[in-house]
N, C-alpha and C positions, 0 to 999 in steps of 0.2 A: 198773872201767873205763869208758871215755869213747867214745862211739858217733858217727858224723858226723852220722845222720840225728835226728829226734826220731819215735820210734814211732807217737806222738797226731795225727800230722799226718795221718796215713793212715786215721783214721777220717772218719765222713762229717759236715760244718758239722752242726752242731744249730740256724742259727739262717735256712736257705735257703727263698726261696719258690719255688713251681713254680706255673705256669700251669694247671691242670688240665684246662682246654676241650679235648676232642677228645683224651684220654689213656682208651689202656684198663686196666682193671684187669689185676696183674700175675700171673702162669701160679704154678701150684702149685710149677713149677722156677723161676722167677725167685724167690720167695720161700726157698726150698730153700736154694738159692746163696746170698743176700745173710746166712740165719743163720750157713751155713758161713762164709760170709768174714768175719763179727764175732766168731763162735770163734776162730779162726783167728788174727786178729788180736789178740783178750785173749790166748790162750797166748801170740803170741810176744811181745805186749808185758809179761806176767808175766815172758817168760824173761830179757827183757834188763833187766828190773828184778831177777828173781834173780842175774844174774851183776854187778851193780852191787852189788847189796848183799851179795855174799860179799865185797869189799874194805871192807865197812864194819863196826866194833861199834856203830853206832848204829843200832837197829833201829827205833826211834820217831820218828826225825825225818821220816818220810813219811806219819804217822797221828795226825792232832788228833782227840782225843775228842770227845765229843758230850755234853751232856746225859744222852741216853736209853741204858740200859745195854743194854736189847735191839740197840739199833742199834748199840755200838758191838761186840756181840759179830755181832751179820750183817757189820760190816765186818771185824772179825775174821777171819771163818770163810772172809768171801769172798779175804780177801787171803790166807789160808792155801791155801786152795782152789788158787788159781792159782801160787802158788811149788810145791805139792808137785808138782803134774800138768806143774809146765814141771821140775822136778829131776828 
């Protein structure tokens, strides 16, 4: 399944710098909103990946294993949980 936009472009950039002079701390509502926004984007990304993966028989093309077996299992559990949650 092909989509017109890239889901990962919705995430916040990881290399932004901000001038924090005069900035107030976020409220608990601000933190909650950002956490929910991240959760929704993660679920939406997983759903799109799931929809794309249903058209292929090769499920390992997006997962590159690393040397650490514990890390591999953690990555697989994370991806699997995203796929199950989106399904």
